[in-house]
C-alpha positions as a Python dict, from the first residue, in 0.01 Angstrom:
ca = {
    (1, 'M'): (0, 0, 0),
    (2, 'N'): (-215, 185, 288),
    (3, 'F'): (-464, -105, 314),
    (4, 'K'): (-221, -410, 269),
    (5, 'G'): (73, -250, 438),
    (6, 'R'): (-88, -119, 756),
    (7, 'P'): (17, -51, 1019),
    (8, 'T'): (401, -77, 916),
    (9, 'F'): (352, 166, 590),
    (10, 'T'): (173, 478, 518),
    (11, 'A'): (177, 546, 146),
    (12, 'Y'): (168, 889, -21),
    (13, 'S'): (104, 963, -388),
    (14, 'G'): (212, 1249, -605),
    (15, 'G'): (298, 1331, -960),
    (16, 'S'): (552, 1531, -1174),
    (17, 'H'): (233, 1709, -1343),
    (18, 'P'): (-61, 1667, -1140),
    (19, 'S'): (-387, 1734, -1321),
    (20, 'G'): (-551, 1887, -1033),
    (21, 'A'): (-830, 1622, -982),
    (22, 'V'): (-791, 1234, -913),
    (23, 'R'): (-941, 1054, -1232),
    (24, 'P'): (-1285, 904, -1192),
    (25, 'E'): (-1154, 595, -1344),
    (26, 'A'): (-903, 572, -1069),
    (27, 'I'): (-1154, 625, -800),
    (28, 'A'): (-1388, 350, -958),
    (29, 'E'): (-1099, 92, -963),
    (30, 'L'): (-1034, 167, -604),
    (31, 'E'): (-1395, 147, -491),
    (32, 'S'): (-1436, -193, -694),
    (33, 'A'): (-1144, -324, -480),
    (34, 'H'): (-1341, -218, -167),
    (35, 'L'): (-1054, 41, -99),
    (36, 'P'): (-1114, 360, 71),
    (37, 'T'): (-1120, 691, -146),
    (38, 'G'): (-1188, 957, 107),
    (39, 'G'): (-930, 1244, 108),
    (40, 'L'): (-770, 1153, -209),
    (41, 'R'): (-646, 1458, -415),
    (42, 'S'): (-425, 1555, -717),
    (43, 'K'): (-89, 1670, -586),
    (44, 'S'): (272, 1720, -690),
    (45, 'W'): (554, 1501, -584),
    (46, 'D'): (714, 1820, -463),
    (47, 'E'): (513, 1816, -165),
    (48, 'F'): (723, 1529, -38),
    (49, 'A'): (1059, 1691, -74),
    (50, 'K'): (992, 1990, 152),
    (51, 'P'): (1162, 1979, 475),
    (52, 'D'): (810, 1964, 649),
    (53, 'A'): (712, 1650, 438),
    (54, 'P'): (639, 1309, 601),
    (55, 'K'): (954, 1072, 651),
    (56, 'I'): (994, 858, 353),
    (57, 'D'): (1164, 551, 350),
    (58, 'F'): (1077, 414, 0),
    (59, 'V'): (1000, 590, -335),
    (60, 'F'): (853, 405, -620),
    (61, 'T'): (792, 607, -944),
    (62, 'V'): (540, 424, -1147),
    (63, 'C'): (468, 611, -1448),
    (64, 'D'): (682, 493, -1757),
    (65, 'D'): (739, 847, -1821),
    (66, 'A'): (883, 923, -1466),
    (67, 'A'): (1185, 708, -1553),
    (68, 'K'): (1308, 969, -1790),
    (69, 'E'): (1233, 1258, -1571),
    (70, 'V'): (1414, 1427, -1287),
    (71, 'C'): (1292, 1345, -948),
    (72, 'P'): (1317, 1565, -662),
    (73, 'I'): (1581, 1546, -386),
    (74, 'W'): (1387, 1345, -136),
    (75, 'P'): (1467, 1437, 232),
    (76, 'G'): (1632, 1153, 414),
    (77, 'H'): (1770, 991, 100),
    (78, 'P'): (1489, 694, 65),
    (79, 'L'): (1564, 384, -114),
    (80, 'T'): (1411, 447, -470),
    (81, 'A'): (1295, 216, -760),
    (82, 'H'): (1111, 252, -1085),
    (83, 'W'): (798, 15, -1095),
    (84, 'G'): (724, 130, -1466),
    (85, 'V'): (337, 95, -1547),
    (86, 'P'): (186, 224, -1879),
    (87, 'D'): (4, 551, -1769),
    (88, 'P'): (-382, 466, -1795),
    (89, 'A'): (-452, 829, -1812),
    (90, 'A'): (-290, 845, -2133),
    (91, 'V'): (-504, 607, -2294),
    (92, 'H'): (-772, 751, -2534),
    (93, 'G'): (-1003, 474, -2653),
    (94, 'T'): (-1341, 334, -2590),
    (95, 'P'): (-1482, 358, -2210),
    (96, 'E'): (-1407, -35, -2192),
    (97, 'E'): (-1030, 22, -2306),
    (98, 'V'): (-990, 320, -2051),
    (99, 'K'): (-1152, 96, -1788),
    (100, 'R'): (-917, -191, -1878),
    (101, 'A'): (-598, 30, -1880),
    (102, 'Y'): (-679, 120, -1518),
    (103, 'R'): (-752, -216, -1425),
    (104, 'D'): (-434, -330, -1561),
    (105, 'A'): (-242, -63, -1388),
    (106, 'F'): (-415, -162, -1072),
    (107, 'L'): (-328, -523, -1085),
    (108, 'T'): (23, -462, -1169),
    (109, 'L'): (76, -233, -888),
    (110, 'E'): (-110, -456, -650),
    (111, 'R'): (117, -778, -726),
    (112, 'R'): (427, -543, -682),
    (113, 'I'): (321, -422, -374),
    (114, 'V'): (230, -788, -228),
    (115, 'L'): (571, -878, -337),
    (116, 'F'): (746, -561, -142),
    (117, 'L'): (540, -672, 141),
    (118, 'S'): (663, -1001, 144),
    (119, 'L'): (1036, -903, 190),
    (120, 'P'): (1199, -963, 504),
    (121, 'L'): (1278, -572, 543),
    (122, 'A'): (1354, -614, 902),
    (123, 'T'): (1642, -871, 841),
    (124, 'I'): (1810, -756, 507),
    (125, 'D'): (2047, -470, 449),
    (126, 'K'): (1967, -146, 242),
    (127, 'L'): (2157, -280, -52),
    (128, 'A'): (1979, -599, -67),
    (129, 'I'): (1657, -427, -28),
    (130, 'K'): (1732, -189, -299),
    (131, 'R'): (1799, -496, -521),
    (132, 'E'): (1494, -654, -441),
    (133, 'I'): (1263, -362, -499),
    (134, 'D'): (1424, -316, -826),
    (135, 'N'): (1376, -676, -931),
    (136, 'I'): (993, -623, -833),
    (137, 'G'): (985, -307, -1093),
    (138, 'H'): (1073, -584, -1360),
    (139, 'Q'): (813, -841, -1280),
}
């Protein structure tokens, strides 16, 4: 999102149970797509629910398990959608199977981001945007 959505969007990432380190498989996938990886760190989504957090307009939960979790109350009441993707960190197989899981997650999210960025966000109302971003998560 930071690469394809600039300068309109700035994306942040956090999880409900951060591991403390960005997985090397995730870094490798980003690098293979020629995306910057500097400054990436494992962090809790709670960072973005604090009063001094950056202003957030959209929240996309992506981990399949996140749909069952209670999300923080986001300041400013951003639009939210669940874009469930199987968690590649949960795959325990051969190195090729793990790499494929990260690749599949990357491609799924990339496709959804491209669809999201194609929406005429400046000309449609919040309810229509909510419907559209929910639909993207089902593709």
